[in-house]
N, C-alpha and C positions, 0 to 999 in steps of 0.2 A: 414185463418186457425184456426183449435179449439185448443185449450188448447194440448189434449190427441195428437194430428198431433205434434204439437211443441214437444214435449215430445220425442215423437219418432223418430223424426230428430235429435232432440237434442243425443239422446241415440246411433242412429246411426253414427253419426258425432263419439261420445266419443267410442265405440269402434274400428271404423276403425283406428282412433288415436292410440288405446291403443295396436292394432296389435302385433307393430313391440315388443312390452315389451314383451306380449305371446308367443311371439317367440322366442325373449331369453331365458325367464324362464321355456321353454316348458320342459326339463328336469325336472330339482325341483320341479315344480306343478306337474308335474305324481307323482315325487317321492313321496309328501308332501297327495297326493289325493287317493292314490293307496288303502286304507280304504274302500273311499268309491266307487271308482273303482270297484273294485273286489268286494264288496257287490253287487251293479247294476247288472254288467255282471253274479255274482252268482244266483241272484234272476229274471235275465230277462228268464234263461234255453233256451239260444238260441239253437236251432239244425240245422242241415245240410239242405237247402232249402229253411230256412226261409230269407223273407225281412224285413230289420233293416231300421230304421229311427233314425238316432241321430242326436236330434232335440235341434237345438241353442247350438251347439258342438264346438263353439270357434275355436282353431287348431284342434278340430278332433282324439284328444288321445282318449276319449271313445270309438267312433262309429270305429276307426282303429281297435283299441281291439278286439272289435266286431268281427271284418273279418274273423278270423281265425276259431272262434265257430261256423259259417251257411256254410263251406264249408264241402262236396261239392255242389254246386248248388245254393247256399243263395247269398243273395246280401247286400251290406250298402249304404245307402246316409250318407253321413257327408254334416250335413246341417247348417249356419248361415246367420241372416240375412246382416253380413258384410260382403263384398264382399275380404276385406284383409286376414279374418281371413279365409273364405274359402281357401284361394290362401294356405295359410299356413298349411293348410289340407293337400291341392292337393299336397302340396311339399314333406312334410314329408311321406303321402302313395305311391309315387310313390320313395321317397327314401327306402322304407323299400318293394319294387316291388310289390304290393296287387294290384290284377286284379278285383278283383270283388267289388270296391266301386267306386259309383260316388257322385261328389264333387256338391253341389246345394246351390245358393245362395236363401235363401227360410225366410218368415217371418211369426212366428210361430203363428200369428196372422188370417195369411190367408194362408194357406196352401197347394202349389201350386200343389198337387199330388190329384189323385181320390181318390172315397169312396172306402173304405176297398181295401185297397191294400197293406198294410202292417202287416206282421205279429206282430211288435214288434216294440214300441218306447219307444226312453232313450233320459233324457232330465235333463243331470247334471246339476244343478245352473244356469237355464233359467228362469222358470217360475216368478220365483218373482224378477227378473229385467223391466218384461213385462207391458204396461200401460195396460193392460186388460188380465190378466193371466186365468183368467174362458175363456174369447171368445179362447186365445190357447187351453186350456185343452178340450174346445166340439171340436175344430179341430182335437184336438189330437185323439179324440173317431170317428169321422168320418172319418178320414183314416186308423183307424186299423179295420182287421177282425173280424168277429164275433169272441167271446175269445182271443182276441189280448191283448196284456199285455204291458201295461205302467209301466217303471221302472222310479223314479225320483230321486233327489236333493235337496232339500233345505236347507238353510241356517236355523238353530234355531236362537230364537229371539239372540241380541244384547248381552245380559249380557251375552251369554254361550259363546261368541266370542270376549274375550280380543285383539287379535289379530289385528279385525278390531274397538272396543270400543274405546281403548285408542289412537290411531293415529288421529282417527276420533272428539274425545272430546280434544284432543289439537289443531284440528287444528280452532275448534268452539270457545274456548277459547283465541287465539288471532286473531279472527275474518276474518279468511280466509275462513270459510264455516259456513254453516248455519245447526241447526240441523237436519235430516229428518223429513218432516211431514207425520204426520199419514197419509193413505190411498195411498201412492206416491209409486211409484216402488222404489225399493231398495233390497239390499243384503239380508236384514231382512224384508220385507213386509209378507212373509208368516211361518215367527219364531213363529207359533202358529197351535198346532196341531192339535186342533178340528177346526180352521178357514182350514186348509190346506183338512183335512176330508170332511166336508160341502163344499166346491170347488168342490172334486173331484166326489163325488156325486150329486150332481146339476148337473155337467158335464155328467152325465150319466155312472159313471164307478161306478162297485161291488166290491166285494171280495177287500175291500182297506184296506191294511196293510202298519203300518206305526212304525218306528225304530228308533233310534237314533245312532250315528256311532260318534265316536271322533277322532280328527286328530289335529296335532299340523303347526304351521308354525314355523319353524326353520330355523337357519342359523350358521356359526361361529361364526359371530362380529353384533357389532351395525352396523353397516354402511352397511354390506350384507345385514341383515335385513331390512332396511330401503329403500335400494337401490330394492328390490325386492315388495315390499309394493308398493313402485310408480312406479315401471314395470306395478303391475297387477291393479293398480286401476285408470285409467285417471281420477277421482276426486280429488282424493287426488294429483297424480301430476300437474294438475293445479293450486290445490291453494296451495299448497308449492311452484310453479313457480312462482306465484302469489308477495310471499314475499323479503321484504326486508333483506338485511347483517345483521342485526338486528333480525328482527323477523327469521331469519333461525338457528340463533346459541339458539336465547330460545326455538323455538319449537323441537331442536334434546334434548336440556338438559333436557328440559322436557319429552321427549319420555323415553331418559336412565334413567330418574327418576322411571318412571310410568311402565318400563320392567325391572326396578332391581329383581322382584319377581320370575322373569321367567329368568333369568342370572345366568349362573353357574360361577363358580370361574375363568375359563376360557375365561369369554368374551364370550362364544357361548350361542346364545338364543333359547327357544324353549316355543310358546306362543300357550295354548292351542287353541281348537276350537270345535263347536257341531254343525254337523247337521242332518235335519231328512231325511230320506230315503224311500220311500214307493214303493210299486206294487201296482197295479189293474187291474182289468179286465174290456174288453170292453161290 
């Protein structure tokens, strides 16, 4: 097995393992991500009758929100490489009574759909986690109809996202994680505006527009904030679970200290983040 395939298998295992946590945090994640969701839905300029692919959609929140915007006559494919994530999307869509949504396990690097078969592709916080994001972007363009629109979000660089930088640094300092290597998949692998622009253009997209959106990861207290972070990050959870009692106490003490600038007098925490959002034409 090649190193790239091993990375793909490990990522799939991690996302399947993380699905339960993402299900628990669905509502809070939707609230915190609303500024990005709203930007993407508006930029997509969805219209009745269109066919939309939500790529690497996790529990499907974005795709499900798009479903109403393409009625009457339109449809949405909610997809993810993780079957467990797709199951979360299906359960939520059925609970909402949506009838114009299809749920599919799809690998974004090899999209199992026909040439020029969708009007719009949405991909929120997906491409930067892929082993070959360039291949995924080329596949995205292949399935888009002429003049179709891609709307995406990827995290800005790590320094702009202390909600992730702080826990990652603490886990590394305590010997429970390794600093991410340059050029490897991860939340901030595409956190460079010029790189993102270049990759989209190399995939054949035109009229590329890139903006930034600020958001926060907040919670009522430290314990809640840390619990949410562990639910949403399989790698952080695995690292923290490997800690002994002494390390656990030291990690939480370090985290509390570093989150102090973002902690209000009542103990609530609001840690900023920033993401790139972009739209482009096929």
